[in-house]
C-alpha positions as CSV (number, residue, x, y, z in Angstrom):
1,X,-15.9,-15.7,-31.9
2,X,-14.9,-12.6,-34.1
3,X,-11.3,-11.8,-33.1
4,X,-12.6,-8.0,-33.1
5,X,-14.4,-8.8,-30.2
6,X,-12.3,-12.1,-28.4
7,X,-8.6,-9.0,-28.4
8,X,-10.3,-6.6,-26.4
9,X,-12.0,-9.6,-24.0
10,X,-8.4,-11.6,-24.0
11,X,-6.7,-8.3,-23.4
12,X,-8.6,-7.3,-20.4
13,X,-8.3,-10.2,-19.3
14,X,-4.6,-11.0,-19.4
15,X,-3.9,-6.5,-18.5
16,X,-5.8,-8.0,-15.1
17,X,-3.6,-10.8,-14.4
18,X,-0.4,-8.4,-16.1
19,X,-2.0,-5.7,-12.8
20,X,-2.0,-8.6,-10.1
21,X,1.6,-9.7,-11.2
22,X,2.9,-6.3,-10.9
23,X,1.6,-5.1,-7.6
24,X,2.9,-8.9,-6.3
25,X,6.2,-8.0,-7.3
26,X,6.7,-3.8,-7.4
27,X,4.3,-3.6,-3.8
28,X,4.7,-6.9,-2.0
29,X,8.0,-8.5,-2.7
30,X,9.8,-5.5,-4.1
31,X,8.5,-3.0,-1.6
32,X,11.2,-3.4,1.6
33,X,13.8,-2.4,-1.3
34,X,11.9,-0.1,-3.5
35,X,10.6,1.9,-0.9
36,X,13.4,1.7,1.7
37,X,14.0,6.0,2.6
38,X,17.6,5.0,2.6
39,X,18.5,3.9,-1.4
40,X,14.8,5.1,-2.5
41,X,14.1,8.2,-4.3
42,X,12.1,10.4,-1.5
43,X,10.2,11.9,-4.6
44,X,9.1,8.3,-5.1
45,X,8.1,7.5,-1.9
46,X,6.5,10.9,-1.2
47,X,4.2,10.8,-4.7
48,X,3.1,7.2,-3.9
49,X,2.4,7.7,-0.3
50,X,2.3,11.0,1.2
51,X,1.9,13.7,-1.2
52,X,-1.9,15.0,-1.9
53,X,-3.6,13.2,-4.0
54,X,-2.2,10.0,-3.5
55,X,-2.4,7.9,-6.4
56,X,-5.9,6.9,-8.1
57,X,-4.9,3.2,-7.5
58,X,-4.8,4.0,-3.9
59,X,-7.9,6.6,-3.8
60,X,-10.0,4.9,-6.2
61,X,-9.3,1.4,-6.8
62,X,-12.4,0.7,-9.0
63,X,-11.8,3.9,-11.1
64,X,-7.8,2.7,-11.6
65,X,-9.5,-0.4,-12.7
66,X,-11.7,0.3,-15.4
67,X,-8.5,2.3,-17.0
68,X,-6.7,-0.7,-16.6
69,X,-9.7,-3.0,-18.6
70,X,-9.8,0.1,-21.3
71,X,-5.6,-0.7,-21.8
72,X,-6.4,-4.4,-21.5
73,X,-9.0,-3.8,-24.5
74,X,-6.0,-1.9,-26.0
75,X,-3.2,-4.6,-25.6
76,X,-5.3,-7.2,-27.2
77,X,-6.2,-4.8,-30.4
78,X,-2.9,-4.5,-30.7
79,X,-2.1,-7.8,-30.0
80,X,-4.7,-9.0,-32.8
81,X,-3.4,-7.1,-35.7
82,X,0.5,-8.3,-34.9
83,X,-0.3,-11.7,-33.9
84,X,0.3,-12.8,-37.9
85,X,3.7,-11.8,-37.6
86,X,4.6,-13.0,-34.0
87,X,4.9,-17.2,-34.8
88,X,3.6,-20.2,-35.2
89,X,1.9,-21.4,-31.8
90,X,0.7,-19.5,-28.8
91,X,3.9,-19.3,-26.8
92,X,5.6,-18.1,-29.4
93,X,3.6,-15.6,-30.2
94,X,2.9,-14.7,-26.2
95,X,6.8,-14.5,-25.8
96,X,6.9,-12.7,-28.5
97,X,4.4,-9.7,-27.4
98,X,5.7,-10.0,-24.0
99,X,9.0,-8.5,-26.0
100,X,7.3,-6.0,-27.8
101,X,5.5,-4.7,-24.6
102,X,8.7,-4.7,-22.0
103,X,11.1,-2.7,-24.6
104,X,8.1,-0.3,-25.7
105,X,6.4,0.2,-22.5
106,X,8.5,-0.4,-19.4
107,X,11.9,0.5,-21.2
108,X,10.1,4.3,-21.4
109,X,8.1,4.4,-18.4
110,X,10.9,3.2,-16.0
111,X,13.4,5.7,-17.7
112,X,11.2,8.7,-18.4
113,X,8.7,8.6,-14.8
114,X,10.8,6.8,-11.9
115,X,14.4,8.1,-13.5
116,X,13.8,11.0,-14.9
117,X,11.1,12.8,-13.1
118,X,11.4,10.7,-9.6
119,X,15.1,10.5,-9.7
120,X,14.8,6.8,-8.9
121,X,18.5,5.6,-8.4
122,X,19.5,3.3,-11.6
123,X,20.0,0.0,-9.5
124,X,16.2,0.4,-8.3
125,X,15.1,1.1,-12.4
126,X,17.1,-2.0,-13.1
127,X,15.1,-3.8,-10.6
128,X,11.9,-2.4,-11.9
129,X,12.7,-3.7,-15.3
130,X,13.5,-7.3,-14.1
131,X,10.2,-6.8,-12.7
132,X,8.5,-5.9,-15.7
133,X,9.8,-8.6,-17.6
134,X,7.7,-11.8,-15.1
135,X,4.8,-8.5,-15.7
136,X,5.0,-8.5,-19.7
137,X,5.4,-12.3,-19.5
138,X,2.0,-12.6,-17.8
139,X,0.0,-10.4,-19.8
140,X,1.8,-11.4,-23.4
141,X,1.4,-15.6,-23.1
142,X,-2.1,-15.4,-20.8
143,X,-3.2,-12.9,-23.9
144,X,-2.3,-15.5,-26.5
145,X,-3.5,-18.4,-25.0
146,X,-6.6,-16.9,-24.4
147,X,-7.1,-15.1,-28.0
148,X,-6.7,-18.7,-29.8
149,X,-5.3,-22.1,-30.2
150,X,-1.9,-22.0,-32.1
151,X,-2.2,-22.2,-36.2
152,X,-0.1,-25.9,-35.7
153,X,-3.9,-27.0,-33.8
154,X,-6.0,-25.7,-36.4
155,X,-4.2,-27.4,-39.3
156,X,-4.4,-30.7,-37.5
157,X,-7.4,-30.2,-36.6
158,X,-8.5,-29.9,-40.2
159,X,-6.6,-32.9,-41.1
């Protein structure tokens, strides 16, 4: 399959997995802390659970997932463009892409939206940044492994 077609598919698969990991971490495992009104900013709780309209992920799941598929496809295309610089093995490329995602996406998002706009306490921002490590690891590794074999595997297959 041509890389230009494989990349968005790999990105869609990887982003879907990352979305599942994100929901498990933020809305299941982390919920008792992240949504405790004694700790969390009232704005965060209001925006997520009280104010109308509620977030799209709660009100229109299919539309939210369609948007997520588009984001995943874009991530796959970005991976395709930079993957030669990410290392020889799928593991190296997946881990390094995860670092890129965490540094350019998670850090910006956490400080711009929860901290800046919703006044989330720094301790909760730090916890969320920790959770993001696992989300982007899931995405980076899945994308790298779906996208292609390692260059070492390709070299030994030719021999």
